[in-house]
Backbone as CSV, one residue per row, in Angstrom:
resi,resn,N_x,N_y,N_z,CA_x,CA_y,CA_z,C_x,C_y,C_z
1,MET,-33.003,-7.459,-25.694,-31.674,-8.668,-25.642,-31.821,-9.337,-24.549
2,GLN,-31.585,-10.586,-24.660,-31.393,-11.471,-23.431,-30.153,-12.337,-23.467
3,LYS,-29.934,-12.151,-22.200,-28.620,-13.039,-21.998,-28.740,-13.874,-20.630
4,ASN,-28.171,-15.016,-20.716,-28.224,-15.953,-19.308,-26.842,-16.735,-19.340
5,LEU,-25.898,-15.941,-18.384,-24.578,-16.548,-18.325,-24.120,-17.024,-16.832
6,THR,-23.356,-17.863,-16.618,-22.977,-18.308,-15.534,-21.425,-18.116,-15.229
7,PHE,-20.896,-17.525,-14.106,-19.549,-17.328,-14.036,-19.219,-18.457,-12.865
8,TYR,-18.001,-19.067,-13.034,-17.518,-20.001,-12.169,-15.927,-19.195,-11.981
9,PHE,-16.069,-18.667,-11.003,-14.669,-17.978,-10.223,-13.877,-18.738,-9.596
10,LEU,-12.788,-18.730,-9.892,-11.940,-19.663,-9.047,-10.487,-18.952,-8.768
11,ARG,-9.882,-18.960,-7.817,-8.845,-18.650,-7.193,-7.586,-19.576,-7.535
12,HIS,-6.417,-19.200,-8.168,-5.515,-19.853,-8.707,-5.150,-20.876,-7.142
13,GLY,-4.400,-21.896,-7.955,-3.687,-22.885,-7.138,-2.610,-22.395,-6.186
14,ARG,-2.295,-23.015,-5.125,-1.396,-22.519,-4.130,0.267,-22.582,-4.829
15,THR,0.878,-21.193,-4.428,2.186,-21.014,-5.198,3.197,-21.258,-4.103
16,GLU,4.771,-21.417,-4.401,5.839,-21.251,-3.829,5.806,-19.930,-2.918
17,TRP,5.258,-18.473,-3.303,5.397,-17.606,-2.678,4.412,-17.875,-1.628
18,ASN,3.071,-18.247,-1.855,2.055,-18.347,-0.790,2.605,-19.516,0.536
19,GLU,3.460,-20.127,-0.036,4.135,-21.253,0.822,5.165,-20.205,1.914
20,LYS,6.023,-19.736,1.350,6.970,-18.858,1.893,6.349,-17.719,2.846
21,GLY,5.149,-17.231,2.495,4.527,-16.133,3.392,4.840,-14.614,2.516
22,LEU,5.245,-14.643,1.164,5.496,-13.574,0.396,4.498,-12.639,0.050
23,LEU,4.334,-11.536,0.042,3.173,-10.679,-0.838,3.430,-11.035,-2.186
24,GLN,2.370,-11.332,-3.097,2.714,-11.774,-4.353,2.372,-10.790,-5.037
25,GLY,1.111,-10.390,-5.338,0.561,-9.092,-6.077,0.774,-9.703,-7.579
26,GLN,1.278,-8.580,-8.383,1.732,-8.973,-9.793,3.027,-9.456,-10.146
27,GLY,3.801,-9.885,-8.892,4.873,-10.860,-9.024,4.276,-12.341,-9.210
28,ASP,4.949,-13.093,-9.423,4.603,-14.448,-9.893,5.604,-15.493,-9.312
29,SER,5.114,-16.731,-9.117,5.597,-17.969,-8.617,5.070,-19.399,-9.248
30,PRO,5.545,-20.299,-9.236,5.096,-21.546,-9.564,4.038,-22.262,-8.763
31,LEU,3.142,-22.727,-9.137,2.407,-23.728,-8.352,2.878,-24.785,-7.732
32,THR,2.741,-24.891,-6.320,3.395,-26.157,-5.653,2.653,-27.317,-6.033
33,VAL,2.877,-28.740,-5.262,2.247,-29.691,-5.641,0.814,-29.386,-5.245
34,GLU,0.723,-29.081,-4.320,-0.540,-28.953,-3.643,-1.546,-27.980,-4.636
35,GLY,-0.758,-26.827,-4.773,-1.555,-26.286,-5.867,-2.175,-26.887,-7.260
36,VAL,-1.366,-27.716,-7.795,-1.587,-28.462,-8.898,-2.851,-29.500,-8.573
37,ASN,-2.780,-29.912,-7.377,-3.571,-31.037,-7.042,-4.843,-30.228,-6.568
38,GLY,-4.959,-28.927,-6.111,-6.312,-28.219,-5.972,-6.993,-27.934,-7.138
39,ALA,-6.114,-27.438,-8.188,-6.482,-27.120,-9.643,-7.056,-28.316,-10.246
40,LEU,-6.476,-29.437,-10.102,-6.846,-30.963,-10.763,-8.080,-31.415,-9.951
41,ALA,-8.498,-31.022,-8.749,-9.600,-31.175,-7.978,-10.869,-30.337,-8.450
42,ALA,-10.468,-29.035,-8.585,-11.485,-28.272,-9.231,-11.915,-28.469,-10.720
43,GLY,-11.007,-29.215,-11.428,-11.290,-29.820,-12.974,-12.212,-30.822,-12.776
44,GLN,-11.995,-31.632,-11.463,-12.947,-32.889,-11.519,-14.344,-32.391,-11.078
45,ALA,-14.075,-31.485,-10.322,-15.734,-30.887,-9.795,-16.176,-30.209,-10.800
46,LEU,-15.839,-29.556,-11.689,-16.526,-28.925,-12.702,-16.241,-29.673,-14.125
47,ASN,-16.078,-30.748,-14.072,-16.098,-31.456,-15.397,-17.307,-31.814,-16.032
48,ASP,-18.345,-31.698,-15.414,-19.637,-31.702,-16.189,-20.359,-30.509,-16.526
49,ILE,-19.518,-29.303,-16.410,-20.016,-27.971,-16.522,-19.453,-27.748,-18.251
50,PRO,-20.385,-27.609,-19.017,-20.215,-27.259,-20.365,-19.842,-25.571,-20.527
51,PHE,-18.525,-25.651,-20.350,-18.076,-24.132,-20.424,-17.965,-23.833,-21.792
52,ILE,-18.165,-22.474,-22.301,-18.191,-21.971,-23.597,-16.896,-21.334,-23.680
53,ALA,-16.386,-20.889,-22.589,-14.860,-20.279,-22.568,-14.346,-20.289,-21.346
54,ALA,-13.182,-19.729,-21.287,-12.496,-19.474,-20.066,-11.508,-18.512,-19.937
55,TYR,-11.357,-17.660,-18.922,-10.449,-16.584,-18.677,-9.506,-16.518,-17.412
56,SER,-8.295,-16.236,-17.686,-7.465,-15.999,-16.602,-7.171,-14.563,-16.542
57,SER,-6.052,-14.487,-15.564,-5.251,-13.121,-15.648,-4.332,-13.238,-16.591
58,CYS,-3.475,-12.458,-16.577,-2.116,-12.587,-17.619,-0.890,-13.006,-16.917
59,LEU,-1.152,-13.322,-15.400,-0.226,-14.081,-14.475,0.016,-15.682,-14.777
60,GLN,1.115,-16.039,-15.037,1.345,-17.565,-15.230,0.527,-18.440,-14.029
61,ARG,0.584,-18.240,-12.834,-0.157,-18.842,-11.825,-1.681,-19.209,-12.160
62,THR,-2.205,-18.231,-12.616,-3.745,-18.528,-13.208,-3.837,-18.976,-14.434
63,ILE,-2.734,-19.034,-15.165,-2.806,-19.488,-16.616,-2.607,-21.361,-16.539
64,THR,-1.813,-21.416,-15.584,-1.352,-22.765,-15.515,-2.555,-23.350,-14.525
65,THR,-3.049,-22.877,-13.797,-4.711,-23.253,-12.805,-5.405,-23.541,-13.745
66,ALA,-5.874,-22.622,-14.921,-6.714,-22.620,-15.746,-6.522,-23.986,-16.570
67,ARG,-5.352,-24.130,-17.143,-4.917,-25.022,-18.102,-5.303,-26.554,-17.329
68,HIS,-4.917,-26.582,-16.021,-5.312,-27.679,-15.152,-6.846,-28.285,-14.872
69,VAL,-7.487,-26.844,-14.838,-8.807,-27.227,-14.607,-9.363,-27.841,-15.913
70,ILE,-9.168,-27.181,-17.069,-9.818,-27.587,-18.403,-9.322,-28.753,-18.844
71,GLY,-8.096,-29.288,-18.535,-7.703,-30.646,-18.899,-7.613,-30.964,-20.216
72,SER,-8.101,-31.882,-20.719,-8.233,-32.265,-22.276,-9.334,-31.750,-23.188
73,ARG,-9.983,-31.000,-22.229,-11.531,-30.575,-22.955,-11.267,-29.188,-23.923
74,ASP,-11.753,-29.134,-24.917,-11.883,-28.148,-25.951,-12.563,-26.982,-25.563
75,ILE,-12.068,-26.093,-24.641,-12.485,-25.081,-24.016,-11.589,-23.514,-24.214
76,PRO,-11.911,-22.777,-25.290,-10.789,-21.792,-25.507,-10.491,-20.921,-24.129
77,LEU,-9.320,-20.594,-23.998,-8.601,-19.841,-22.818,-8.245,-18.667,-23.171
78,PHE,-8.640,-17.582,-22.776,-8.575,-16.250,-22.677,-7.773,-15.679,-21.786
79,GLN,-7.045,-14.567,-21.764,-6.310,-13.862,-20.698,-6.775,-12.343,-20.446
80,HIS,-6.829,-11.742,-19.732,-7.538,-10.379,-19.562,-6.866,-9.676,-18.435
81,GLN,-6.218,-8.744,-18.672,-5.496,-8.001,-17.878,-6.675,-7.244,-16.645
82,GLY,-7.625,-7.059,-16.701,-8.611,-6.863,-15.802,-8.592,-7.639,-14.490
83,LEU,-8.200,-9.003,-14.875,-8.290,-10.122,-13.818,-6.943,-10.336,-13.101
84,ASN,-5.981,-9.243,-13.492,-4.627,-9.673,-12.610,-4.923,-9.111,-11.260
85,GLU,-3.806,-9.449,-10.400,-4.148,-9.492,-9.006,-3.540,-7.935,-8.559
86,GLN,-4.167,-7.551,-7.506,-3.712,-6.077,-6.938,-2.210,-5.728,-7.116
87,PHE,-1.526,-4.686,-7.544,-0.408,-4.323,-7.485,-0.158,-3.865,-6.270
88,PHE,0.841,-4.260,-5.540,1.298,-3.884,-4.030,2.415,-3.166,-3.988
89,GLY,2.857,-2.723,-5.344,3.973,-1.733,-5.099,5.142,-2.197,-4.549
90,GLN,5.929,-1.399,-3.600,7.105,-1.628,-2.918,6.855,-2.938,-1.888
91,TRP,5.726,-3.114,-1.730,5.789,-4.374,-0.906,5.619,-5.713,-1.479
92,GLU,5.769,-5.640,-2.846,5.768,-7.187,-3.355,6.931,-7.837,-3.032
93,GLY,6.831,-9.132,-2.707,7.873,-10.345,-2.279,8.590,-9.995,-1.125
94,ILE,8.011,-9.140,-0.257,8.180,-8.941,0.949,7.456,-10.292,1.979
95,GLN,7.948,-10.389,2.885,7.429,-11.399,4.208,6.246,-10.641,4.596
96,VAL,4.876,-11.123,4.331,3.914,-10.439,4.884,4.020,-10.336,6.720
97,ASP,4.483,-11.233,7.092,4.590,-10.923,8.844,5.583,-9.666,9.050
98,THR,6.056,-9.385,8.384,6.935,-8.279,8.878,6.248,-6.930,8.651
99,ILE,4.857,-6.778,8.032,4.265,-5.580,8.037,2.975,-5.790,8.711
100,ARG,2.533,-7.096,8.602,0.931,-7.119,9.141,0.686,-6.139,10.368
101,HIS,1.393,-6.200,11.274,1.083,-5.111,12.499,1.060,-4.016,12.211
102,THR,1.367,-3.316,10.989,1.540,-1.893,10.646,0.091,-1.355,10.466
103,ALA,-0.180,-0.095,10.617,-1.224,0.718,10.117,-1.552,0.510,8.711
104,PRO,-0.540,0.776,7.932,-0.844,0.841,6.449,-1.260,-0.541,6.090
105,PHE,-0.870,-1.821,6.479,-1.219,-2.907,5.970,-2.785,-3.460,6.518
106,GLN,-2.974,-2.631,7.593,-4.244,-2.901,8.526,-5.659,-2.194,7.222
107,HIS,-4.783,-1.189,7.125,-5.488,-0.475,6.273,-5.741,-0.977,4.837
108,LEU,-5.106,-1.837,4.247,-5.018,-2.447,3.030,-6.096,-3.713,3.717
109,VAL,-6.082,-4.237,4.447,-6.926,-5.496,4.818,-8.355,-5.091,5.208
110,LYS,-8.323,-3.943,5.975,-9.672,-3.618,6.561,-10.203,-2.458,6.267
111,GLN,-9.769,-1.140,5.723,-10.052,-0.081,5.586,-9.593,0.265,4.107
112,PRO,-10.233,0.069,2.990,-9.829,0.167,1.719,-9.811,1.764,1.416
113,GLU,-11.045,2.569,1.969,-11.065,4.006,1.541,-9.583,4.727,2.136
114,ILE,-9.152,4.284,3.704,-8.329,4.829,3.890,-6.854,4.635,3.377
115,TYR,-6.701,3.192,3.072,-5.660,2.837,2.101,-5.350,3.403,0.589
116,ASP,-6.584,3.724,-0.162,-6.604,4.397,-1.274,-5.932,5.756,-0.831
117,GLN,-6.410,6.438,0.032,-6.083,7.852,0.453,-4.754,8.004,0.514
118,HIS,-3.974,7.139,1.141,-2.657,7.401,1.751,-1.667,6.468,0.681
119,ILE,-1.863,5.560,-0.289,-1.193,4.630,-0.946,-0.125,5.355,-1.395
120,ALA,0.187,6.396,-1.976,1.456,7.068,-2.426,2.625,7.003,-1.600
121,GLU,2.074,7.099,-0.281,3.022,7.093,0.696,3.299,5.750,1.394
122,TYR,2.425,4.906,1.296,2.352,3.566,1.868,3.349,2.710,0.977
123,ASN,2.982,2.625,-0.373,3.713,1.436,-1.190,3.585,1.766,-2.519
124,GLN,3.021,2.902,-3.070,3.006,3.319,-4.216,2.350,2.117,-5.166
125,GLY,1.487,1.567,-4.550,0.782,0.285,-5.529,-0.461,0.761,-6.055
126,GLU,-1.556,-0.065,-6.302,-2.572,-0.065,-6.871,-3.698,0.037,-5.960
127,PRO,-4.416,1.126,-6.193,-5.595,1.731,-5.441,-7.022,0.676,-5.528
128,PHE,-7.596,0.399,-4.398,-8.767,-0.329,-4.746,-9.546,0.363,-5.575
129,SER,-10.052,1.592,-5.936,-10.786,2.114,-6.783,-10.316,1.675,-8.418
130,ALA,-9.269,1.516,-8.805,-8.791,1.026,-9.866,-8.825,-0.434,-10.062
131,LEU,-8.590,-1.275,-8.944,-8.892,-2.683,-9.124,-10.185,-2.887,-9.718
132,ALA,-11.161,-2.151,-8.529,-12.634,-2.330,-9.017,-12.920,-1.972,-9.849
133,ALA,-12.426,-1.010,-10.601,-12.822,-0.377,-12.356,-12.271,-1.304,-13.192
134,ARG,-11.183,-2.010,-13.197,-10.740,-2.869,-14.139,-11.103,-4.360,-14.100
135,SER,-11.634,-4.754,-12.672,-12.051,-6.265,-12.852,-13.499,-5.775,-13.285
136,TRP,-14.366,-5.006,-12.683,-15.633,-4.829,-13.030,-15.836,-4.949,-14.648
137,GLN,-14.683,-4.139,-15.588,-14.977,-3.845,-16.627,-14.476,-5.252,-17.366
138,ALA,-13.642,-6.290,-16.873,-13.290,-7.452,-17.247,-14.765,-8.214,-17.580
139,VAL,-15.288,-8.240,-16.438,-16.564,-9.022,-16.616,-17.623,-8.635,-17.534
140,GLN,-17.695,-7.212,-17.690,-18.524,-6.552,-18.945,-18.169,-6.804,-19.879
141,ASP,-17.018,-7.048,-20.346,-16.386,-7.097,-21.677,-17.085,-8.771,-21.898
142,MET,-16.716,-9.681,-21.152,-17.405,-10.987,-21.207,-18.727,-11.122,-21.766
143,ILE,-19.515,-10.229,-20.823,-21.000,-10.091,-21.140,-21.022,-9.596,-22.242
144,ARG,-20.446,-8.666,-23.102,-20.558,-8.184,-23.982,-20.417,-9.162,-25.503
145,VAL,-19.440,-9.773,-25.282,-18.963,-10.888,-25.890,-20.012,-12.266,-26.137
146,HIS,-20.426,-12.655,-25.016,-21.115,-13.892,-24.755,-22.383,-13.777,-24.543
147,GLN,-23.505,-14.601,-25.122,-24.926,-14.582,-24.894,-25.481,-15.313,-23.812
148,GLN,-24.821,-16.770,-24.165,-25.483,-17.914,-23.137,-24.440,-18.807,-22.562
149,GLY,-24.236,-19.467,-21.483,-23.435,-20.292,-21.117,-22.669,-20.223,-20.216
150,ASN,-21.988,-20.903,-19.666,-20.970,-21.222,-18.342,-19.811,-20.569,-18.794
151,ILE,-18.869,-19.664,-17.977,-17.707,-19.252,-18.188,-16.973,-19.320,-17.159
152,LEU,-15.694,-20.205,-17.102,-14.567,-20.074,-16.350,-13.729,-19.106,-15.968
153,ILE,-13.527,-18.561,-14.863,-12.769,-17.494,-14.765,-11.634,-17.692,-13.654
154,VAL,-10.387,-17.523,-13.766,-9.348,-18.188,-12.906,-8.706,-16.763,-12.633
155,SER,-8.598,-16.089,-11.092,-7.981,-15.076,-10.783,-7.382,-14.933,-9.393
156,HIS,-7.289,-14.109,-8.810,-6.646,-13.836,-7.571,-7.258,-13.580,-6.292
157,GLY,-6.865,-13.729,-5.276,-7.661,-13.424,-4.019,-8.128,-12.052,-3.533
158,HIS,-7.230,-10.999,-3.918,-7.785,-9.662,-3.722,-8.611,-9.313,-4.821
159,THR,-8.392,-9.582,-6.096,-9.223,-9.401,-7.036,-10.724,-10.019,-6.955
160,LEU,-10.568,-11.180,-6.688,-11.949,-11.670,-6.646,-12.552,-11.349,-5.537
161,ARG,-11.982,-11.229,-4.383,-12.539,-10.851,-3.131,-13.428,-9.544,-3.392
162,LEU,-12.979,-8.534,-3.996,-13.282,-7.313,-4.409,-14.557,-7.306,-5.718
163,LEU,-14.104,-8.176,-6.585,-15.394,-8.364,-7.755,-16.199,-8.962,-7.317
164,LEU,-16.303,-9.947,-6.696,-17.530,-10.711,-5.897,-18.515,-9.879,-5.103
165,ALA,-17.727,-9.118,-4.269,-18.552,-8.127,-3.448,-19.355,-7.031,-4.426
166,LEU,-18.574,-6.588,-5.491,-18.951,-5.690,-6.327,-20.548,-6.233,-7.224
167,LEU,-20.357,-7.601,-7.390,-21.491,-8.318,-8.362,-22.636,-8.419,-7.256
168,GLY,-22.232,-8.691,-5.973,-23.312,-8.823,-5.260,-24.122,-7.562,-4.474
169,GLY,-23.441,-6.210,-5.198,-24.240,-5.036,-4.913,-23.241,-4.289,-3.823
170,HIS,-22.062,-4.683,-3.374,-21.536,-3.771,-2.604,-20.435,-2.899,-3.274
171,THR,-19.867,-2.103,-2.694,-18.819,-1.095,-3.122,-17.261,-1.261,-2.658
172,TRP,-16.552,-0.815,-3.427,-15.154,-1.283,-3.087,-14.780,-0.540,-1.839
173,GLN,-15.374,0.576,-1.519,-15.262,0.980,-0.209,-15.588,0.334,1.163
174,THR,-16.470,-0.769,1.110,-17.013,-1.449,2.067,-17.091,-3.122,1.867
175,HIS,-16.166,-3.280,0.686,-16.046,-4.777,0.449,-15.285,-5.419,1.519
176,ARG,-14.580,-5.148,2.244,-13.779,-5.662,3.112,-14.670,-5.577,4.685
177,GLN,-15.784,-5.202,4.737,-16.405,-5.498,6.187,-16.898,-6.981,6.123
178,PRO,-16.496,-7.582,7.685,-16.865,-8.992,7.762,-18.067,-9.698,7.268
179,ASP,-19.412,-8.895,7.071,-20.582,-9.457,6.904,-20.857,-9.287,5.237
180,VAL,-19.629,-8.630,4.391,-19.948,-8.555,3.184,-19.002,-9.523,2.044
181,SER,-17.438,-9.646,2.699,-16.969,-10.704,1.979,-15.778,-11.394,2.811
182,GLU,-15.297,-12.267,2.127,-14.074,-13.283,3.110,-13.008,-13.660,2.397
183,SER,-12.020,-13.753,2.676,-10.831,-14.335,2.435,-11.135,-15.774,1.458
184,LEU,-10.594,-15.853,0.240,-10.891,-16.866,-0.824,-9.922,-17.853,-0.403
185,ILE,-9.989,-19.088,-0.414,-9.135,-20.376,-0.300,-8.637,-20.645,-1.934
186,ASN,-7.205,-21.084,-1.873,-7.171,-21.205,-3.166,-7.645,-22.579,-3.809
187,CYS,-8.051,-22.196,-4.909,-8.786,-23.278,-5.934,-10.161,-22.999,-5.330
188,SER,-10.643,-22.440,-4.645,-11.958,-22.236,-4.120,-12.765,-21.809,-5.482
189,ILE,-14.279,-22.349,-5.218,-15.137,-22.260,-6.257,-16.424,-21.272,-5.945
190,SER,-16.723,-20.109,-6.550,-17.682,-19.335,-6.470,-18.384,-18.955,-7.896
191,VAL,-19.827,-19.296,-7.620,-20.371,-19.180,-8.755,-21.500,-17.744,-8.905
192,VAL,-21.564,-17.232,-9.925,-22.439,-15.934,-10.142,-22.973,-16.100,-11.377
193,ASN,-24.428,-16.139,-11.389,-25.334,-15.949,-12.480,-25.581,-14.692,-12.762
194,TYR,-25.803,-14.442,-14.047,-26.127,-13.113,-14.795,-27.132,-13.213,-15.639
195,GLN,-28.272,-12.563,-15.553,-29.517,-12.370,-16.454,-29.628,-11.225,-16.895
196,GLN,-30.064,-10.918,-18.235,-30.279,-9.587,-18.744,-31.498,-10.069,-19.585
197,ASN,-32.563,-9.115,-19.410,-33.705,-8.874,-20.424,-34.501,-7.728,-20.753
198,GLY,-33.820,-7.129,-21.906,-33.823,-6.133,-22.128,-32.781,-4.940,-21.333
199,GLU,-33.491,-3.908,-20.748,-32.648,-3.183,-19.949,-32.395,-3.553,-18.517
200,GLU,-33.121,-4.837,-18.096,-33.218,-5.303,-16.637,-31.877,-6.186,-16.652
201,LYS,-31.100,-6.072,-15.779,-29.925,-6.604,-15.664,-29.449,-7.101,-14.121
202,GLN,-29.325,-8.266,-13.880,-29.292,-8.860,-12.395,-27.942,-9.906,-12.300
203,PHE,-27.264,-9.561,-11.127,-26.407,-10.753,-10.688,-26.949,-11.554,-9.598
204,ASN,-26.729,-12.555,-9.632,-27.283,-13.631,-8.465,-26.079,-14.348,-8.046
205,ILE,-25.578,-14.321,-6.866,-24.516,-14.981,-5.983,-24.894,-16.307,-5.809
206,GLU,-24.378,-17.386,-6.174,-25.046,-18.977,-6.049,-24.047,-19.729,-4.936
207,ARG,-23.076,-19.165,-4.691,-22.014,-19.981,-4.215,-20.548,-19.044,-3.983
208,ILE,-20.191,-19.019,-2.696,-18.855,-18.449,-2.558,-17.849,-19.212,-1.619
209,ASN,-16.659,-19.247,-2.149,-15.588,-19.939,-1.521,-15.870,-21.229,-1.281
210,ASP,-16.467,-22.202,-2.167,-16.705,-23.457,-1.898,-15.428,-24.263,-2.052
211,THR,-14.950,-24.867,-0.858,-14.045,-25.798,-0.978,-14.089,-27.525,-0.845
212,ALA,-15.702,-27.774,-1.004,-15.860,-29.183,-0.618,-15.056,-30.083,-1.734
213,HIS,-14.831,-30.076,-2.923,-13.897,-30.720,-3.941,-12.548,-30.979,-3.349
214,LEU,-11.938,-30.043,-2.463,-10.764,-30.012,-2.243,-10.476,-30.925,-0.911
215,SER,-11.543,-31.468,-0.245,-11.272,-32.163,0.798,-11.421,-33.745,0.320
216,ILE,-11.849,-34.036,-1.079,-11.799,-35.031,-1.504,-10.776,-35.453,-2.613
217,ALA,-9.752,-34.489,-2.645,-8.845,-34.539,-4.190,-7.933,-35.624,-3.668
218,THR,-7.532,-36.043,-5.025,-6.710,-37.347,-5.032,-5.461,-36.755,-5.521
219,PRO,-4.368,-36.732,-4.430,-2.938,-36.244,-4.751,-2.493,-36.611,-5.967
220,LEU,-1.511,-36.214,-6.441,-0.385,-36.836,-7.711,0.307,-37.810,-7.393
């Protein structure tokens, strides 16, 4: 079996909770004007890409972003729970700055393995191991369905940062190391090609966190 798929990963547009510094997770808030402009700019940048399908998480901020990117084009848009943002449990909706200095939060952003070991006492959220499994499975589901072409995927900061590291051959335990991944900007574009020839399967990272289109965006 031969497959050749190119995935265009996009973090959702900036939201009201992003502006307020609130930890969003699987909570949700509307896109800001900046968020809408970013999505429209991404749509312009990707206008010549003949997408065969688009996928978003089940959270409204990614659905709205995807619709702005697609615009009037006839591209089917599907939702996949595996693309949802990491669930932060009792931390969702709180000011990030109030916990940023704490050891639990530093483990979240720097030491995933320690975070997973203590998550029940930290915030009763979702382990990185579970996020890795479901986001990886989401991509595998798309590979199973599609044979050739370009696929748009709109998801979230933590989810995409981990998923891109996995596609690059790293692990959920090491994905937060500085030389492995980076924080993704809202509406940034990352591109990964997948090729399969029989039993040989390979992901190739082509672009990560590309924001060139945002500097030339035309405001609403």
